[in-house]
N, C-alpha and C positions, 0 to 999 in steps of 0.2 A: 897896570900892574908893572912895577919896575922888575927889569930883568936881573937885578941883583939879588943876592940871597936876602931873604926875609929873616925876621927875629921876633922872638916873643920874649917878654919880660918875666922873670920869675925873681921870687924873693929867696935870696940865700943868707942866713945869718944876719938878717937886718937890712941887707945891701941888696939892691936891684941889679940883676946881671942879665944879659942878653944871650939867650941861646938860639943859635942860628937855626932857621927853617929853610930849607932850600927849596927850589921851586918844584922839585919833584915830591917833596914831602908834602907841598900843599896840594898838588894835583892828586896825591895819593889818597890825603885825608877827605878831600871833598868828593871824589868818584866813589870812594869806599863808603862814606855816609849816605850818598844816593843809592847805593845798592843794598846797604843795610837797612835803609827806610823803605825800600821797595819803590822809589821813584824810577830807578832803573830796573825794570823787571827782568825776571830771568829769560835768558835766551836774547836779551835785546842785543842788536848789533852795535858795537862801539866803534863811531867814527873818530879816528884820532884827531883829524883837523877839525872837526865840530866840536870836540872835547876841548881843544886847545884854544878854540874861538870863544867858547863858554867861559873858560878859565882866564883868559887874557895871556895866555902863553905860548911858547912855541910847543911845537910837537915833540921835541926831545924829551922834556920832564914827563909830558903824558906817556910817552912810549916807557920811560922807567917806572912810571906810577904802574901802568898796566901789568909790566914784568913782576912788580912786588905782589901785585894784587892776585896774579896767577899763581904765585907760591903760596898765596894763602886759599887757593881754590876757590876765590870770588870770581874770577874771570877765566875764560878758556880760550886760547889761540887754536883756532882750526887751520891744520896744514894748508898751505897755498890758498887760504880765504881770509876770514875776517878774525877779529876777536869779539867774543860775545859775553855778556854775564853769565855766570854759571847757572846751569839749571839747577832745579831742585827735584828731590825725588823723595817718596814715602821711605825708601830702602836707608838714605843719608840721614833721614829724621830718626828714624828707630835706632840706627847705629849711635848717633850722637846722645840719645836718651838712654841707651842701654849702659853707655859709660857713665854719664852724669848719674844714674841710679846708683852707681857704687860709690862715685866721688863726692857728690853733694852731702849725701848724709855723713860722709867720713870728716867732711870740713865742719858741718854743725856741729858734730860730737867733738872735735878739736876745738872748735870756738866755745863750746860749754864748759871745757876745762882750762881755756887759756885767756878768754876776754877779761879785759880789765874794766875798771870803771868806765873810762872815756868809752871803750867800745860799745859796752851794753847800753850807755846813754843814747849813744847815735843809732844802734838798732832799734832801741825803743821809740824815740823819735821818728825813725822813718815808718816803722808798723804803723804809726797813727796818721802819716799823711795820705792824701788822697789825690789820686789823678786829676786833672782837668776833664771835666764831665765830656764824654764823647769824643776825646782826643786819643787814639791809639798810642801814638808816640809817646804821649806823657804818660800813659800806663805801662809801657813797655819799660821806659827810662826808669821810674820809680821803682819798678819791679827789680830791676838790674842792680839799682843803688842799695837796695835792701839786702840782696843776696850777696853783693860784693862786700857789704860791711861785715856779713857773717863770715865769709870766706877769709877777709882780712885779718879778723879775729883769731883764725886757727892758727897764725903764726907759722904756717908752712908754705914758702915762696914757691916752691914747686907745685903744688897744690893749686895754689891761687893762679899761677900762670896757666896751668891746663885749664881749669875753669874758666878762665876769661875767654880763652879761644873757643871753648864749646858753648859759651854764651853768645858769641857773635854769630854762631850758625843758629842757635835756638832762636835768638830775636829776629833773626831774618825770616825763619819759618813761620814766627807768630805773626809778624806784620803781612806777610803774603798770604796767610791763611784767611785774613778778612778782619774787619773792624769787630764783628760783633765777638769774635774769640778773644780779640785782645781785651775790648771794653768790658767785656762780663766776667773775666777772670784776669789774675788770680783771685780766690777768695781772701778777704782781708782777715778772716778769722783764722785761715790757715797760717798766714804769715804772724799774726798775734801769738798763736799757740807755740810756733816754732821759736820765736823770740823769747817766749815766757821760759820755755826750755832751756834755752841757752843762758839766759839771765841767772836762772835758778840753779845753773851747775848740773844740769842732768844730761849727761852726754848720750846715753841710751835713748831716751825719749826724744831728744834733739834729732837723732839720726832715724829714728820710726816717723817722726812727724815730717821730716823733710822727704822722706822716701815715699811716703803717701802724698805730699803736696805736689812731688814732681809727677807721679803717675796720674792725678787727676789733670795736671797741666798738659801732659802729653795727650790724654784722652780728649780733652778740649781742643787740641790743636787738630787731633785725627777727624773730629766731628765737623770741623770748619773746612777741612782741605777738600 
């Protein structure tokens, strides 16, 4: 891998531009993905030299990436010791869901009030998709895409940003809880009912259904943990 800054192409007004991606950005994204997907298990010691070799980089961008991940509470630097993948706890899970039980219904209600035709069509299509059978990551990814579409339709950028960060934590717990928890949930009829309420412009019903959906999802994770 070249030591020069990497780049990625994006479309902007019909033209293709290059947005620079630094080596630290690359290291951050790849290490973060491994943590989120559970490949790097909680409390795993992170050897900077081994990570650098795996990424084909020097240790400097890896060190920068780990500092960024620490600011997101995904890794922990232990004084005079090593850096580890952040542990998980039941308390942290309950804290996250306590907040989501307030904010997700708020987003669903706002989506019911503000979603345009394009957003409604996207939500409906996603609610009909099915994950790859037996693939936990596929199930988590599809689940997040649908919820993200609902959040986006709310039109509240601050709410979207907060919920995105909470989803990062929630998805990690889902995958760590075990394959069975992810593969058997969430129930597609729960998603379909939420989307129907949003499309029909029924904010109170959308909020109530979202709250019930989250409560059921939390219970599934508790039972699998």
